[in-house]
C-alpha positions as CSV (number, residue, x, y, z in Angstrom):
1,M,102.0,111.3,82.5
2,A,102.6,113.9,85.1
3,S,106.0,115.7,84.9
4,D,107.2,114.3,88.2
5,E,106.4,110.7,87.2
6,A,108.0,108.1,85.0
7,A,106.8,104.7,83.9
8,A,108.1,101.7,82.0
9,V,106.0,98.9,80.6
10,V,107.5,95.4,81.0
11,D,106.5,93.1,78.1
12,V,107.0,89.4,78.6
13,S,106.7,87.9,75.2
14,G,108.1,85.0,73.2
15,E,107.1,82.3,75.7
16,V,108.3,78.9,74.7
17,A,106.7,75.8,76.2
18,G,108.7,74.4,79.0
19,Q,111.2,77.3,79.1
20,P,111.2,80.3,81.4
21,H,109.8,83.7,80.4
22,R,112.4,86.0,79.0
23,L,112.2,89.8,78.8
24,D,113.0,91.1,75.4
25,K,114.8,94.1,76.7
26,R,116.5,95.5,79.7
27,W,114.6,98.2,81.5
28,T,115.7,101.2,83.6
29,F,113.5,103.0,86.0
30,W,113.7,106.8,85.8
31,F,112.8,109.5,88.3
32,D,112.1,113.0,87.4
33,N,111.7,115.6,90.2
34,Q,110.3,118.8,88.5
35,T,110.0,120.6,91.8
36,K,113.7,121.3,91.7
37,L,113.7,122.6,88.1
38,K,115.6,125.9,87.8
39,Q,114.2,128.7,85.8
40,G,115.0,128.3,82.1
41,A,116.5,124.9,82.5
42,A,115.9,122.4,79.7
43,W,113.6,119.5,80.2
44,G,115.4,116.5,81.4
45,N,118.0,118.3,83.5
46,N,116.5,116.6,86.6
47,L,116.0,113.2,84.9
48,R,118.0,110.5,86.7
49,K,118.4,106.8,86.5
50,V,117.0,105.1,89.5
51,F,118.9,102.1,90.6
52,K,117.8,101.7,94.2
53,P,114.7,103.2,96.1
54,S,116.9,104.1,99.1
55,K,118.8,106.5,96.9
56,L,115.7,108.6,96.3
57,P,115.4,111.9,98.1
58,G,113.3,111.9,101.3
59,N,109.5,111.8,100.9
60,A,109.9,110.4,97.4
61,E,108.0,107.4,96.1
62,F,108.9,105.0,93.4
63,H,106.1,103.1,91.6
64,L,105.8,100.0,89.4
65,F,102.3,99.4,88.3
66,K,100.7,97.3,85.5
67,D,100.3,99.0,82.2
68,G,97.1,101.1,82.2
69,I,96.9,101.5,86.0
70,E,98.0,104.8,87.5
71,P,99.4,104.6,91.1
72,K,96.5,106.6,92.7
73,W,93.4,105.7,94.6
74,E,91.1,107.2,92.0
75,D,92.3,104.9,89.2
76,P,89.3,102.7,88.4
77,Q,91.5,99.6,88.9
78,C,92.5,100.7,92.4
79,A,89.3,102.5,93.5
80,N,87.9,99.4,95.4
81,G,91.2,98.1,96.5
82,G,93.8,98.4,99.2
83,K,97.3,97.6,100.0
84,W,99.6,95.3,102.0
85,T,102.3,97.4,103.7
86,V,105.6,96.5,105.3
87,T,108.0,99.0,106.9
88,S,111.8,99.0,107.2
89,S,114.2,101.1,109.1
90,R,117.2,99.6,107.1
91,K,117.9,100.7,103.6
92,A,119.5,97.4,102.7
93,T,116.3,95.6,103.7
94,L,114.2,98.0,101.5
95,E,116.5,97.2,98.5
96,T,116.1,93.5,99.0
97,M,112.3,93.6,99.5
98,W,111.9,95.9,96.5
99,F,114.0,93.7,94.2
100,E,112.3,90.5,95.3
101,T,108.8,92.0,94.8
102,L,109.7,93.3,91.3
103,M,110.9,89.9,90.3
104,A,107.8,88.2,91.7
105,L,105.5,90.6,89.9
106,I,107.2,90.5,86.6
107,G,107.7,86.7,86.9
108,E,104.0,86.3,87.7
109,Q,104.7,84.4,91.0
110,F,101.4,85.3,92.6
111,D,98.4,82.9,92.1
112,D,96.1,85.9,92.2
113,A,98.2,88.1,90.0
114,D,95.2,89.6,88.3
115,E,94.3,91.1,91.7
116,I,97.6,93.0,91.9
117,C,97.8,96.6,90.6
118,G,101.4,97.4,91.5
119,V,104.0,98.2,94.2
120,V,105.1,101.5,95.8
121,A,108.4,102.1,97.6
122,S,108.0,105.1,99.9
123,V,111.3,106.6,101.1
124,R,110.9,108.4,104.5
125,Q,113.3,110.0,107.0
126,K,112.8,107.5,109.8
127,Q,111.1,104.5,108.2
128,D,110.7,103.4,104.6
129,K,107.6,101.6,103.4
130,L,106.8,99.1,100.7
131,S,103.2,98.7,99.7
132,L,101.6,96.1,97.4
133,W,98.4,97.5,95.9
134,T,95.5,95.3,94.9
135,K,92.1,95.8,93.1
136,N,89.4,94.3,95.3
137,A,89.8,94.8,99.0
138,A,86.6,93.0,99.8
139,N,87.9,89.7,98.3
140,E,89.4,88.5,101.6
141,A,90.5,85.1,100.3
142,A,92.5,86.6,97.5
143,Q,94.0,89.3,99.7
144,M,95.0,86.7,102.3
145,A,96.7,84.5,99.6
146,I,98.5,87.5,98.2
147,G,99.6,88.7,101.7
148,R,100.9,85.3,102.7
149,K,102.8,84.8,99.3
150,W,104.3,88.4,99.5
151,K,105.4,87.9,103.1
152,D,107.2,84.7,102.0
153,I,108.7,86.4,98.9
154,I,110.1,89.3,100.9
155,D,111.2,87.1,103.8
156,V,109.4,89.0,106.6
157,N,108.7,87.4,110.0
158,D,106.8,90.3,111.5
159,K,103.0,90.7,111.0
160,I,102.0,92.7,107.9
161,T,98.6,94.3,107.5
162,Y,96.2,95.2,104.7
163,N,94.3,98.5,104.6
164,F,91.4,99.4,102.4
165,H,92.1,102.5,100.3
166,D,88.7,103.9,101.5
167,D,89.9,103.7,105.1
168,S,93.2,105.5,104.2
169,K,91.4,108.3,102.5
170,T,89.6,109.3,105.8
171,R,92.7,108.7,107.9
172,A,90.8,106.0,109.7
173,S,93.5,103.6,108.5
174,K,93.1,100.4,110.3
175,G,94.4,97.0,109.3
176,R,91.5,94.9,107.9
177,Y,93.6,91.7,107.3
178,S,96.9,90.6,108.7
179,V,99.4,87.7,108.1
């Protein structure tokens, strides 16, 4: 794991027939920004609990990905994929969308859950973004089902678009699908 990244694995175990999934433990997301480390400072001085993405410094990103998948285009699980993206100019909206997305992912609310890699909250000066990463961009039926479900989960009325990672790499980012 890189020094400026943190990860937590969510294990849903102990399922009992007819009862909801229960997490065994409570989890805290952490953020570590090593770029601000002072000379001679002990490791962990910059380690902070992260409660809300909007509290992250500008140009920071917060990731939740399935265990074994790194949040980068080059990861074999992401290499042929893409992402659904929604923007928000209101921090409160970002918080709500982030929370609802996490609960839907952890609670396995997507029919095509195996297609989903993870989610990224990107905090920016003017407009924040939330992106839901998937594995196989060419599987239009799965992507459209995921997009429609996610749009319903985060309660967005505006159109959201899906971009292939390959398009984003060349800055020719154009929406391939939209819901």
